[in-house]
N, CA, C and O atoms as a DFTB+ gen file, in Angstrom:
316 C
 N C O
     1  1       4.245       7.539      -5.705
     2  2       3.107       7.905      -5.955
     3  2       4.093       9.255      -6.861
     4  3       3.277       9.737      -7.646
     5  1       5.419       9.975      -7.029
     6  2       5.079      10.644      -7.789
     7  2       5.294      10.239      -8.963
     8  3       5.198      11.220      -9.700
     9  1       5.550       9.265      -9.584
    10  2       5.183       8.643     -11.278
    11  2       3.676       8.341     -11.032
    12  3       3.123       8.408     -12.130
    13  1       2.999       8.111     -10.297
    14  2       1.979       8.187     -10.149
    15  2       0.562       9.047     -10.272
    16  3      -0.595       8.650     -10.411
    17  1       1.312      10.849     -10.129
    18  2       0.995      11.817     -10.134
    19  2       1.186      12.488     -11.155
    20  3       0.494      13.478     -11.391
    21  1       1.811      12.228     -11.672
    22  2       3.094      12.357     -13.453
    23  2       2.114      12.028     -13.864
    24  3       1.270      12.921     -13.797
    25  1       1.521      10.447     -14.608
    26  2       0.897       9.979     -14.937
    27  2      -0.750      11.208     -14.768
    28  3      -1.156      11.980     -15.637
    29  1      -1.186      11.036     -13.756
    30  2      -2.939      11.478     -13.874
    31  2      -2.264      12.768     -14.510
    32  3      -2.777      13.086     -15.583
    33  1      -1.287      13.526     -14.105
    34  2      -0.772      15.020     -14.998
    35  2      -1.055      14.910     -16.333
    36  3      -1.541      15.756     -17.084
    37  1      -0.633      13.557     -16.604
    38  2      -0.736      13.441     -18.406
    39  2      -1.889      12.989     -19.305
    40  3      -2.228      13.177     -20.474
    41  1      -2.572      11.969     -17.714
    42  2      -4.192      11.560     -18.778
    43  2      -5.249      12.961     -18.373
    44  3      -6.447      12.901     -18.651
    45  1      -4.734      14.024     -17.788
    46  2      -5.793      15.579     -18.228
    47  2      -5.366      15.673     -19.662
    48  3      -5.988      15.448     -20.701
    49  1      -3.902      16.142     -19.397
    50  2      -3.628      16.489     -21.156
    51  2      -3.728      15.881     -21.723
    52  3      -3.913      16.752     -22.572
    53  1      -3.831      14.874     -22.347
    54  2      -3.881      14.072     -23.161
    55  2      -5.516      13.939     -23.456
    56  3      -5.725      13.809     -24.662
    57  1      -6.361      13.941     -22.889
    58  2      -7.353      14.401     -22.585
    59  2      -8.823      15.228     -22.920
    60  3     -10.037      15.075     -23.051
    61  1      -7.462      16.451     -22.954
    62  2      -8.080      17.557     -22.906
    63  2      -7.665      18.635     -24.877
    64  3      -7.970      19.748     -25.306
    65  1      -6.829      17.377     -25.468
    66  2      -6.378      17.139     -26.413
    67  2      -7.600      16.006     -27.798
    68  3      -7.485      15.695     -28.983
    69  1      -8.118      15.885     -27.253
    70  2      -9.630      14.674     -27.518
    71  2      -9.228      13.184     -27.562
    72  3     -10.044      12.296     -27.808
    73  1      -7.342      12.866     -27.196
    74  2      -6.843      11.421     -27.291
    75  2      -7.661      10.270     -26.000
    76  3      -7.124       9.860     -24.971
    77  1      -8.685      10.051     -26.354
    78  2      -9.109       9.244     -24.886
    79  2      -8.323       7.934     -24.787
    80  3      -7.786       7.569     -23.741
    81  1      -8.285       7.223     -25.976
    82  2      -7.305       5.933     -25.566
    83  2      -6.255       6.634     -24.466
    84  3      -6.116       6.331     -23.281
    85  1      -5.703       7.453     -25.076
    86  2      -4.357       7.680     -24.075
    87  2      -4.343       8.628     -22.523
    88  3      -3.821       8.713     -21.412
    89  1      -5.046       9.040     -23.170
    90  2      -6.068       9.159     -21.762
    91  2      -6.034       7.949     -20.344
    92  3      -5.259       7.897     -19.389
    93  1      -7.356       6.965     -20.753
    94  2      -7.495       5.869     -19.662
    95  2      -6.575       5.059     -19.699
    96  3      -6.371       4.573     -18.587
    97  1      -5.920       4.688     -20.477
    98  2      -4.587       4.199     -20.886
    99  2      -3.397       5.474     -19.226
   100  3      -3.613       5.643     -18.026
   101  1      -2.498       5.895     -20.003
   102  2      -2.576       6.852     -18.781
   103  2      -2.994       6.985     -17.422
   104  3      -2.200       7.392     -16.573
   105  1      -4.245       6.658     -17.125
   106  2      -5.577       7.396     -16.082
   107  2      -5.166       5.514     -15.482
   108  3      -4.799       5.650     -14.315
   109  1      -5.125       4.261     -15.789
   110  2      -5.263       3.244     -15.779
   111  2      -3.520       2.391     -14.809
   112  3      -3.293       1.347     -14.199
   113  1      -2.860       3.413     -15.138
   114  2      -1.733       3.466     -15.148
   115  2      -0.762       3.857     -14.140
   116  3       0.233       3.452     -13.539
   117  1      -2.067       5.499     -14.333
   118  2      -1.511       5.769     -12.310
   119  2      -1.740       5.146     -11.243
   120  3      -1.081       4.967     -10.218
   121  1      -3.322       4.648     -11.779
   122  2      -4.304       3.334     -10.843
   123  2      -2.903       3.021     -10.019
   124  3      -2.235       3.386      -9.052
   125  1      -2.944       2.187     -10.982
   126  2      -2.017       1.029     -11.370
   127  2      -0.700       1.091     -10.012
   128  3      -0.547       0.387      -9.014
   129  1       0.260       2.539     -10.676
   130  2       1.638       2.381      -9.647
   131  2       1.040       3.905      -8.468
   132  3       1.778       4.797      -8.052
   133  1      -0.175       3.783      -8.244
   134  2      -0.529       4.486      -6.914
   135  2      -0.513       3.534      -5.892
   136  3      -0.136       3.848      -4.763
   137  1      -1.109       1.712      -6.337
   138  2      -1.777       0.783      -5.759
   139  2       0.076       0.499      -5.159
   140  3       0.389       0.614      -3.975
   141  1       0.997       0.157      -6.186
   142  2       2.104       0.033      -5.988
   143  2       2.480       0.422      -5.082
   144  3       3.039      -0.165      -4.156
   145  1       2.056       2.190      -5.301
   146  2       2.867       3.116      -3.838
   147  2       2.023       2.303      -1.916
   148  3       2.442       2.448      -0.767
   149  1       1.312       1.854      -2.225
   150  2      -0.024       1.539      -1.402
   151  2       0.832       0.513      -0.431
   152  3       1.061       0.367       0.770
   153  1       1.193      -0.160      -1.800
   154  2       2.134      -1.927      -0.962
   155  2       3.372      -1.124      -0.800
   156  3       4.147      -2.040      -1.077
   157  1       4.102      -0.178      -0.579
   158  2       5.523       0.487      -0.332
   159  2       5.062       0.639       1.125
   160  3       5.507      -0.225       1.880
   161  1       4.091       1.762       1.783
   162  2       4.496       2.228       2.531
   163  2       3.843       1.030       3.753
   164  3       4.084       1.160       4.953
   165  1       2.789      -0.397       3.050
   166  2       2.172      -1.414       3.990
   167  2       3.118      -2.068       3.875
   168  3       3.790      -2.234       2.857
   169  1       3.363      -2.795       5.584
   170  2       3.533      -4.541       4.636
   171  2       3.268      -5.794       3.949
   172  3       3.424      -7.008       4.075
   173  1       2.782      -4.900       3.145
   174  2       2.361      -6.263       2.319
   175  2       3.566      -6.177       0.822
   176  3       3.975      -5.175       0.235
   177  1       3.855      -7.583       0.577
   178  2       4.472      -8.190      -0.374
   179  2       3.460      -7.582      -1.843
   180  3       2.269      -7.880      -1.762
   181  1       3.777      -6.982      -2.795
   182  2       3.238      -6.670      -4.529
   183  2       4.001      -7.729      -5.443
   184  3       5.067      -8.341      -5.364
   185  1       2.945      -7.652      -6.348
   186  2       3.094      -8.869      -7.621
   187  2       4.263      -8.036      -8.533
   188  3       4.848      -7.018      -8.163
   189  1       4.458      -8.804      -9.935
   190  2       4.880      -7.926     -10.870
   191  2       3.488      -7.751     -11.725
   192  3       3.255      -6.624     -12.163
   193  1       2.608      -8.743     -11.969
   194  2       1.581      -8.724     -12.454
   195  2       0.117      -8.205     -12.243
   196  3      -0.633      -8.694     -11.397
   197  1      -0.339      -6.850     -13.343
   198  2      -1.157      -6.560     -13.340
   199  2      -3.046      -6.961     -12.640
   200  3      -3.911      -6.210     -12.190
   201  1      -3.003      -8.782     -12.909
   202  2      -3.485      -9.275     -12.513
   203  2      -3.467      -9.258     -10.266
   204  3      -3.909      -8.690      -9.267
   205  1      -2.645     -10.288     -10.734
   206  2      -1.803     -10.078      -9.705
   207  2      -1.878      -9.542      -8.525
   208  3      -2.077      -9.976      -7.390
   209  1      -1.572      -7.920      -9.261
   210  2      -1.982      -7.000      -7.927
   211  2      -2.973      -6.449      -7.517
   212  3      -3.147      -5.836      -6.464
   213  1      -3.886      -6.730      -8.634
   214  2      -4.802      -6.359      -8.458
   215  2      -5.692      -6.882      -6.974
   216  3      -6.172      -6.335      -5.981
   217  1      -5.569      -8.209      -7.502
   218  2      -5.994      -9.527      -6.449
   219  2      -5.091      -9.252      -4.367
   220  3      -5.548      -9.402      -3.234
   221  1      -3.739      -8.824      -4.913
   222  2      -4.018      -8.294      -3.526
   223  2      -4.183      -7.161      -3.685
   224  3      -4.928      -7.310      -2.716
   225  1      -4.243      -6.255      -3.901
   226  2      -4.919      -4.628      -3.901
   227  2      -6.399      -4.834      -3.231
   228  3      -6.960      -4.287      -2.281
   229  1      -6.575      -5.303      -3.649
   230  2      -8.563      -5.710      -3.356
   231  2      -7.580      -6.848      -1.607
   232  3      -6.885      -6.341      -0.727
   233  1      -7.819      -7.780      -1.702
   234  2      -7.436      -8.367      -0.568
   235  2      -6.663      -7.800       0.602
   236  3      -6.929      -7.943       1.796
   237  1      -5.712      -7.166       0.084
   238  2      -5.097      -6.896       1.540
   239  2      -4.927      -5.346       1.675
   240  3      -4.284      -4.696       2.499
   241  1      -5.427      -5.091       0.989
   242  2      -5.666      -3.311       1.502
   243  2      -7.129      -2.810       0.929
   244  3      -7.270      -1.623       1.224
   245  1      -8.152      -3.277       0.275
   246  2      -9.210      -3.331       0.861
   247  2      -9.954      -4.264       1.373
   248  3     -11.033      -3.922       1.856
   249  1      -9.648      -5.352       1.390
   250  2     -11.033      -6.383       2.136
   251  2     -10.388      -6.328       3.307
   252  3     -11.118      -6.548       4.274
   253  1      -8.184      -5.898       3.772
   254  2      -8.346      -6.084       5.585
   255  2      -7.855      -5.108       5.385
   256  3      -6.697      -5.285       5.762
   257  1      -7.943      -4.133       5.029
   258  2      -6.869      -3.016       5.062
   259  2      -7.935      -1.715       5.254
   260  3      -9.140      -1.820       5.478
   261  1      -7.409      -0.855       5.152
   262  2      -8.042       1.090       4.630
   263  2      -8.983       1.473       3.986
   264  3     -10.026       2.094       4.189
   265  1      -8.182       0.755       2.713
   266  2      -9.210       1.609       0.771
   267  2     -10.472       1.261       1.008
   268  3     -10.730       0.127       1.411
   269  1     -11.308       2.065       0.821
   270  2     -12.717       1.786       0.557
   271  2     -12.094       0.424      -1.128
   272  3     -11.028       0.150      -1.679
   273  1     -14.325      -0.216      -1.350
   274  2     -14.306      -1.197      -2.214
   275  2     -14.486      -0.705      -3.655
   276  3     -14.516      -1.281      -4.743
   277  1     -14.595       0.581      -3.260
   278  2     -14.510       1.553      -4.933
   279  2     -13.377       1.235      -4.994
   280  3     -13.175       0.122      -5.481
   281  1     -12.242       1.994      -4.567
   282  2     -10.237       1.937      -4.737
   283  2     -10.454       0.616      -6.337
   284  3     -10.351       0.854      -7.540
   285  1     -10.706      -0.431      -5.762
   286  2     -10.839      -1.406      -6.130
   287  2     -11.475      -2.389      -7.282
   288  3     -11.278      -3.445      -7.882
   289  1     -12.496      -1.139      -7.141
   290  2     -13.560      -1.414      -8.335
   291  2     -13.320      -0.667      -9.495
   292  3     -13.130      -1.201     -10.588
   293  1     -13.320       1.056      -9.231
   294  2     -11.861       1.212     -10.028
   295  2     -11.231       0.972     -11.080
   296  3     -11.449       1.054     -12.289
   297  1     -10.207       0.581     -10.257
   298  2      -9.122      -0.062     -10.345
   299  2      -8.688      -0.778     -11.535
   300  3      -7.829      -0.574     -12.393
   301  1     -10.287      -2.445     -11.126
   302  2     -10.569      -3.007     -12.341
   303  2     -11.358      -2.400     -13.621
   304  3     -10.940      -2.628     -14.756
   305  1     -12.769      -1.445     -13.341
   306  2     -12.450      -0.952     -14.229
   307  2     -11.737      -0.296     -15.509
   308  3     -11.876      -0.467     -16.720
   309  1     -10.962       0.482     -14.772
   310  2      -9.478       0.629     -15.606
   311  2      -8.655      -0.528     -16.920
   312  3      -8.104      -0.549     -18.020
   313  1      -9.242      -1.605     -15.419
   314  2      -7.810      -2.647     -16.223
   315  2      -8.596      -3.169     -17.574
   316  3      -8.015      -3.888     -18.387
């Protein structure tokens, strides 16, 4: 989560400087790394690909797990 927090801070900084493309990129990777962190604290094995990670996140942590559907929707939109 530390990496996700850092990326989120970076996204805010570049957005404040008018660089929306970089802000979206950093925000997506913050979300991606937060999803990876969620896998680390659960008993779910993640994958290395972005598509696979989003699918596993949706299946194991949203559909059958503690997270809301809005989380995977936001991750998909950012991707």
